[in-house]
C-alpha positions, 0 to 999 in steps of 0.5 A, a space after each residue: 500500499 502507498 502512503 502520502 509522504 510529502 505535501 506542497 503548498 503553492 504560493 503567489 507570495 512565498 514569504 507571506 505564506 511562510 509567515 502564515 504557516 509559522 504564525 498559525 501552526 508553529 511550523 519550521 520553514 527554511 529556504 532550500 537553496 539554490 532553488 526558490 523552494 522552502 522545506 517545511 517541518 511540521 513536527 518532530 521525527 517519529 510523531 504522526 504526520 508528514 513534512 512538505 515544501 512550499 514553492 512559488 505558484 506558477 499559474 493563477 490563484 484559486 478562484 473563490 467559490 471554485 470547486 477544490 481541485 487539489 488534495 485538501 490536507 487537514 491539520 491536527 490542532 488542539 482547538 479548532 476555535 483557537 486555530 480559527 482565531 489564529 488563521 484570521 489574525 494571520 490574514 487567512 479566512 474561514 471557508 467552512 465553519 467549525 462542524 461536528 464529526 460524530 465520535 471523531 471530533 471537530 473540523 473547519 476549513 480555512 483558506 491561507 493567505 494564498 487562497 489554498 484550502 486547509 482543514 483544521 481538525 480537533 480530535 474529540 470522541 465525545 462529539 455527538 
């Protein structure tokens, strides 16, 4: 069975996107020379999750209201409510408000500063 091992974020303004993801999620993002590419570490080795990269978008940004045409990654957060506040404070917007997933947890979808959709997922088995 094959598993996802890397993700990429495409950004019109990579520096703005780097600031968004470090401010909201605390990720470590470093430029990888000599290319215009940034490496993303989302957490310590040996913990669940994957790392990724960030690069300059080579086409038009996603259009508001357009169907999602890429994988939407959901990020494990301690609190969807707190993450929503961080997203909006960092210049992002909420695409789909917080909703329950019975016996699993809470989920909201946000847009980063580049218009990309990201999921905010909080585990909570008590959700009905």
